[in-house]
N, C-alpha and C positions, 0 to 999 in steps of 0.2 A: 293606855290613856283613855280617863274617862270622858264619856260626851255629855254633852250639856244635858242630857234626859237620865244619865246616869243616876244621877244622886233621887231623882223619881221615884227611876224602878226600885232602889231602895226602901225606898218610903212604901211603896206597893207591897215589897215585902213583905215587912214588918207588919201591915196592915192585916196580909193574909195570913201571919202566925195567928194574931187575935181570931179570925174567921174559923182557921183549924180548932183555936182552941174551943171555940164556941158550938163548932160542929160537933164533936168528938164528945157534948156535955148534952146533945138534943137542942142546944139551946137556941141551934141556927139548921133550918131544914136541908134538905137533900139541892132544891130548885136554887133557893137563897147562897148557898154556900158555892153550886157551881157558877153562881152569877158572877163570883168572885174570884174565884180560883183558875174557871176557864179563861180568862184573859192573860192570863198568867203563864198557860200551856199546862195546869194540873187539873185533874177530875178525878172525883172520889168514883172507884170502879163497883160493879154489881155488888160486892161484899163491901158498903163503905168505911168498915175498917181498914182496908187496903185503899192505896191510889195509884194513878198514873201521873207523868210526868213526861212532856213532852220536849224536848230538846231543840231548838229552831236552828235549823243548818242552812243557812244564807246559798240556794244554786246546790244543797247536797253535798258542799264541798270541806270536806272533814280532813281539815289539815293534821299536822303531825300534834300540833301544839294540843287541838281538840282532841284526837286519837287520844292522847296520854292522859287529858283528863277523864276520858269515859272508861279507862282501861283501868285509873287508880279510881274511881269512883265504885265500878264495878266492883274492883277487891274491896275497897274498905269498908263500904256501903251492905257488902254482900248481896247485890243486887240479885234477884231471882230469873227476872226474863227482863229478853230485849226484844222490840217490835222494830223494823224497818217500817215506813209509812211513805205510801203514795204520794205525798207532798216534799218527798225528800229529808224528812224527818227519824229521829231515832226516838222512841219510845221506852223509858224505864218503868216496869209494872210492876206489881206487889209493894209498893213501899208503905211504910209507916208514914202519918201521917207528920209525925216530927223530922222526918228525913226529907220531903220535899223544900221548906225553907232554906233547906241547909244546901241542899245540893244546889238549888236555882243561885245561892249566893257564892258558891263556888265557880257554878259553871260561867259567871261572870268574868271572873279572872282568865279563863280562856276564849275570850270573846263569844260566849253563849249567852247569848240573851233570849231567856223563855217568852216573855211578853208577846202575846198575840197568837202562841200556841194553840190558842183556841179564843170563843168567845166572840163578841163583835169587833174582831179587830182583823186588819191586813194580816192573810195568814203567810205562811215560810213562802218568799219568793224564789220562784222556781226558774232553773237552766237545765237546757241539755246538758247529761252528765256526764259526757264525754267533750264539754267543749273544751278550745283551746288543744285538744290532740286527735280530734276524730278527721280523718283523711274525707276531704271533698266540702268541709263547713266553709260556709261566707267568712265569719271573724267568728274570733272568742264572746262570747256574750258574757260569760262571769263577770267582767268588771262593772257592767250595768245591772245585774241581778244586785250586786252587793250594793252599789251606790241605791239604788231603791229600797232596800231593805233598809239602811241608815237613816233615809229622808222618811218612809213611812216610819219609823220608833222616834222620829224626832217629830211628829206631827198628830199620830193615832190619839193623843189622849187629850186634842184641842178641838177635834171635830166631830161631830156623830158619823161614824163610818158606815157602811152598809156593812153586813153580816159576812164575815167569810171572804173579804176583798181579796181573790186568788189573781197574782200574776204571775205567766210565763213566760222567759226568753228562750226560744227555740235558735238552733246557730245554722240552721237552713238546710240539716241532714236528718235529723230525726228527730221526729214532734210527740216523742212520748211525752212531752210535758202537757203536751192538748192546750197551744196556744191556739189552735182552730175554736177551742169552746173554754177559753176561760175570762173572767171579767175585763183581762186585761191581755192579750198576748200578741207580744211584740216577736215576728219572724225577721231574722235575718235576711239579705238577699247580698247576693255579689258585688252590688254597685256599693255597698257598705253602706245601706241605710236599714231600717226596719218597715217591714209592711205594718199595720196595727190592727186588729179584730177586739172589740170590746162587747162585753154586755153577754157574752156565752157564758154556759155553765151547766153542770148536771144537776143532781137533787132529784129528791123525790116527785116533784113537780115537774112541770112538762121541760127537759132538757131542751138548750137552743146553741145552734153556731152563733160565734159572735159576729158581729157587723163589722165588714171591712169600712174604715174611717179614714185611713192616710195609707199610702204604698211609699213615703217617702220620709219617715221620720228620721230626724239627723240624730246617731246615737248619743251626741254631748246633750240634746234637750229632751232626753224621756222622764225628766223630771215634770216638767211641764203639763207632759200627756197624764202623768200619773195623780197631779193636783187637780187638773180639768177634769178627770172621772170621779174624782172625790167632788168636787163642783158640783157636776152634773146631776150626782146623786142625792147631794145635800138638797139640790132646789125640785126635783124630780122624782127621789124615790121615794118606798111606801113606808113610812117606820111606822106605823098603827099596825099592818098584820105581820107578823116574825115572817109567817110562811111564806112573804112575798118581798122580804127587807133584804132581794139581790139584784145584784144591777141588771141579772137578766130578764126581768120583767120589766124592765123599761121600753124593750121591742114592745111591750104592749101600751103602756102608757103612752109615747111618743111616736111609736111605729117607726122601723128602719131607718126610714129619709130624716125623720123627726132628730129622733136622736143623733144621728149624724151631724145636721145642721147643728143642733144645742152645744152638741162635743168639740165642732172647729169653732163655735164663737167662744165657746170657753176658753180653748189653748190660745185662741189669738188675744182672748183677755190674759192671761196668765204670762205669756212672752211678750205681753206690752210693758207689764211692772217690770219682769227681769228678775235676775237673782238666784235663778234655777239651774244654771248652766254647768254640766261636769265636763272635766277634760276626757278625751278622746281617748286611751289606755291602749301604748302598744304592746303588742304579745311578748310577754318576758322570752328571753333566752332560754334555753333549754339546751341541756347538754347532748354532746350527742351520744348515740348508743351502739356506736361500732357497728361491723358488721356481723352479729350474731343472729340466727335465724332461729325459728322457733316454731312449730306445726302442731298447734293445738287447738282443739275448737272452743275451749274457753279463753284463749290466749288473741287479741287482737292488737294488730301492728297498728301503732299511732300513724299520723303526719309528716313526725318525726324521726328521723332515719335511725333503723337500728332500735328503738326503744319500743314497747308493749304494755300494754292496757291489759289486768287480767279482770276476767268477769267471774263473781260467786255468787252465787244463789244461794242461800239457805233457804228449805223447804217454809213454805207459807211467809217468808220473811222476818221468822223467828231466830235470830240471831246467835247463837252459840255463847253465852256469858263467858267463856273463856277465851274466843276469838278476836276482841278487840285489843287483850292483850299480846297473844299471837302474832298479829299481824304488826302489832306495834314495835315489836322485839326484831321482826322481820324487817319494817320499813323505816326505822329512826335514822338508820345511818346514811341511808338513798339521797343523795341531792335531788330536791324536789321533790320527791316521791307523796302523794296525799292519796284520799279515798274520796270516790265521789260516791254520792248515794244516788240512786236512778228510782225515778216514780213507778218501775215496778218490781220494789222490792229488792233489788239486785245493788251489790256491791261492784266497781271498779278501783281497782289499785293500777294507780298510771303512774307513768316516768321512769317504767324499768326497764333495765335489760335482758336479753334472752337468758343469761344467769340468775338475773334476783328473778326474773317472773318464773323459771323453773321451782324455783325456791317456795312462791306464793302458792301455786299450782298446786305444790304439794301437800301444804299446808290448809287445802282448800277441798280436800276429796268430797267432802261430804256437801257439796254443793250440786243443786239439781241440773242436770244435762241438756235432757230432752226441752222442747218448747213448752209440754205439758207439762213438768217438771219446775219448771219456772213459772207458773201460775202465781197469782195474786190472791192473797183474801185478808180480809180485815180482819180484825182480833179478836170476834166473835162474842156471842151472847154470854159466852162463860165469864167475860170478863167487862164488856160494855154493856153500859147499865141501860143504853137504848136498843142493845142487840135482840134480834128475836130468833136468830139459829145461828150455832156452832159453826162458822165457817173453817176454822183452824181445825177443827177434827174432820169436820165434811172433806176439805182437802186432802187430810192424809191418809182418809180413806179410801178415797179416788184415785190417790197416787201409789197406792198400793195395789188397789185392784187393777192398774192398766198395766203397773209393772210385772206382776205376776200373767197375766194375759199377752203379755210379748208384743205390745203394740209398737211399734218401730217410730222412730222420731220424725214429727210430723204429720202423721196421719191424725194427733188432733193437736190443737192448737194451743194457745198459752188462755187460758181460762180466769174470767175475773168472778171473784164470791163475794158479794156484799149480805152480811148476817143480818139485813135489814133494808128498809124500802131505800135510804139514805143510799149517797155513792161512794160510800170509803174506797173500794174498790175498783170504781170507775166501769164496772157492770157495763152500762149501757154502749160502751165505745170498746168492748170486747166481744172478739168472733163468736166466744161462747159465753155469755154472763148468767150469773145467777142472784135473784135476789131472797131473801130470806123473807118466809110468811109460812102460810098454814093453808091446808086445803081441806074440805069436808069429805068426810067417807062414811058412808051412814050415817051422818050428820054429827061427825063427832070432828072436832077437830085434828090433822094431823100433819106434824113437820113436815114441809115442802119449800118448794126454792119453783121461783119464776124463771122461767127458761128466756133467754134475750140469743137474737141470732144475727149475726152478718154485721156486728159494729167494726167500726175500725178506728184505729189511729194515725196511719200512714198519714206522712207527709203530704198535701193536696188532696188526700180521699179520704178525709176522716165524713164519718158517719155514724148515727145511731143505731143501733140494734132493733129488732122490732121483737116482742114477745109475741114467744111461739108456742107455749107449753107452760104446764105449772105439775110440776112432777115431785113426788113424795121424794123423803130425803132417800128412805130405804133403798129408791128405785134408782138413784142416780149410779152407781157402781155399776148396773148391769147394762143403764143405757150408752156411759161413756165408754163403756168397753164394746157393746155394738156398734156403735158410729166409727169409731177406730178402726175395730175391724173391717169395715164396711169399706173406708179411704185404704188401709192398707191392702184390700184385696184388688181394689181397682188401683193400684201401685200409684196414688196420687196422693201430694197432701193435700189439707183441711179443706183451705179455699177453694182450692182448683176441685176437691170431690163434691163441697159444698154448695157451687154454684152451678156443676155441672149435672149432679146426681139430686137436686132437690124432691124431686117425687119419690126416690128410697130413702132420704135422708127423712122426709116429713113421715114416711112408712114406719119409721123405727120411732120416732117420736110420738106418734099413736098409740102404739101398744104401750109405751106408760103412763099416757097421759089421761 
């Protein structure tokens, strides 16, 4: 069913068609075109004749209807490349200009709205990928992520938003959605309420942890808090300097205490006006999985007895174009089955019996297995017009070197590689993070990466890594192998070895920096 803003979105697609035509005729420059296309989730790639389209998937919830759309689109449009993202979306790459609006319009019929996939808009609202099925969770946060999505899409044309307003809902088990340092991070608690942090974020400037502003947000009132965040930025945000047009800089402008006071006052004002309450959703009943048993490192028991989630991580988040069709064929007739996209570029197929999970495991044997093979990388400079280094190519090289060296699982962590100073991989929060750049060697710039150490996104233990060295790109494979060998020789996992053997670790880094 169409929403009140659906026709407006269709009008925006029509305007995009005119912009695409002007851009193709060089009557519109790249920057001006980006200003139009970005708000609808599309950008021209480094090769301006090719385009990317980002499919907004609230909470990373890839239902069968959405998976069917993706499967049919890939086949019909002959999509050459699919990329999972750290905001739980899917990017379609190497599109012609004419394909972009066609796919946008088709996606609407499957409940996929690309509005806000980029530009100065609220971005994809995130949720713990296993919300609703994960043992130990406080409660299912997915309904609230979806409700916030609908609300933001209804108001984003009427209010001058902060850049990249990013909102995350954590189920209280796994904070891979980074609720500790989003523009708004809702953390579910066992007593049925959310703790809320605001004005956090990564980025090329100073990263910031969120400010705790409330420890008892009622789930049915989350929209009041979202609107209050927008109100707070509209009144106090920096609209003159785009580099500072993010909520985290409100901590500088108002100070944490001042920000908390202003925000809470705006919440109270919105509550007094009323009209933004949403129903508290009861978790839907899920079938029983029987008493099947499955012992596999990629099979995760759900909180529903006898049911499993299967983890699938394509290397670098590059999803083989035939995989959506394979998974749809396996899942389409399974009651309640769907896929969840995780921020670490992993897919989870959920609500499977042991027998069904076995078939999905067989279809996904190309998955990364070790923590290191499940590393995260942005699309990279070969495609992204903002990119500096080819993060995808670097990751492939590193995975090959680590496999050939026989480094055991755990000796190296999952690493996060961003191809430029932007934080598309979340490299500041990685145990090892790499940020693309250059290094002068004999007064000549050489491809290099700034290396960050000891970041973490674990629930309750989030912290940003510290810049430890700048390493030439060509030296990264040897460095990672030597670090992994040292941890393996000590029979320790990476976190333990790095913490207890900092002098040895830093001596190895010094050899390459």
